[in-house]
N, C-alpha and C positions, 0 to 999 in steps of 0.2 A: 430569517434568519439561515444562510447557508455556511456551510462550510464544504472541505476537501481535505485530500493528502496535500500536507505541505513540500511534501518530498517527491510528488508521482506524475513529474514532466513526461511527457509533453500533456498528459489528461489536465493536469493541475500541479500547482506549486505555490507557492509565497514567495512574493518578490517585492521588498521595500514594506512589509507588514497589509499586502494586500494578497490576494489568491487573483491569480493568472492562469491560462492554460484553456486547453477546448470547455472542459466541462465547468468551467464557472461564467466564461461565454456564454454557453447554453443554456444555461440559469438565469443569465441574466437575459437573454430573450425572452426566451419562454416567457419570463415574468413577466416582463415589459409589454409581451403584447396582451398578456392578461391585464395588462394595468393594475399590476400588484408591485409596490416596491420592497424592493428585496435587498437583505443587506449583507455583506459576507464577514467573517470573522478566522481568523488565524488561529487554529490550535493542535498541537501534537495530535497527532493521526487517531491514537487510542482513544485521546480524551473525545474528541469530535465525536467517534462512534460510541462512546458514551453517552453522551449528551444529547445527541440524535436516539438513542433506545429510552431516553427519561423524555425525551418531548420537547427538550430545550432546544433546539436547532432542527429545524424543518424541512431540508433538503442536503441530504449529500452529493455532493458531484464526484461521480467518478466510481465510487465503492465498487470491489470487484463482488460477484454476485458468491454469498456460502449460505449455506445453510440456517445457519445459525442468525445473519444478517436479516436473511428473507422474513426471520419471525420479526423484525420491527418497520422494516424498510419496503417500501414498495418499488421494485425494479422497471425501467423503461426497457421495453420490446420491441423491434429489435436493440443489441447492445448500438451506444453511439460509438464505439472503438474499440479496438482489439489490444491486449497487452501480449508481449510477447515476453516467457517467460526465460530470466537466465542466471548461470550461477556464474557469480563473480569471485576472482581471484588473485591474489596479489600477484605483480609484475616478477615475472620470474621462478614464481612457485606455482605453476602449472601441475595438474595431474590428470593421468589418464579417465575422461569421462565419456561414458557413452549411455549410462543408464542409472536413473535413481541407486540405486546400489551400489555404485561406486564410491558413493558420498558416505557408505557404513563406515565409520573407524577414524572419521574425518571427525573435525572440531569444526561449527559452522555458527553464524549468527544472524536473526532475523530482526527485522525491527517490530513491537510493539505493535501489535493491531495489523500488519499487514498477513496477506494471505495470498498462496499462491495457486488455489484453486483445492477443490476438497479431497482431490486423490491424495495430490502431493501434502498438503496439508495433514490427510492423515498418517502417510507414509513421514513426514519428519516427526512427527509427536510421536510414533510407536518405534521408530526406527533408526532416527537417526539424533545425535549431538549437539544440540541446538539451544545456545541461549540466546536472551532476547535482548536486543538494544535498544535504545531510546530514539536514535534518529540515525542517520544512512552515514553523516560525519562519523561517529564515533563507531560503526561498523568499519567503513575505510581506518578506519586509526588501526582497530581492533588487527585487519587482515595486515598492514601494512607495519606494525610490529609480530609480525609470526603468531597471535595469541589464537588466531582459529586459519582455518584451511580456507572456508567456502563464504560468500552471500551470496542467497538467494534473492533475488531482483525482477524488476522489471523495465 
């Protein structure tokens, strides 16, 4: 069984209860060549990672490499895709942003289980006021209602 980030387009996302995108297609191709049947299952991202850590899921398609994840997942090398990181803000609520320090003093939301690279994850944990949301829809609603100033994304 494999899973992926249900909101991680274009690498992977859930549509009509199925995982689609580059990651899920790559998993299907590789396992077909090995003559092994594989089934995908859509879970919230944090739960998929927890299931992989417990061994209940065999493959996670498209997880961002972090030191913690490297303890329980094997990562293909080289990466099959690259991901640009962005800071998302509500329309009309833009602010000066040129470096991570510009986010200090602002309120943000990041999706549970998401990683933005070791350096930014550490900076976010140590210096930023960021709550964790359950999904992108919740994060966008928080932006829309003015509860937060930014949301890191990829």
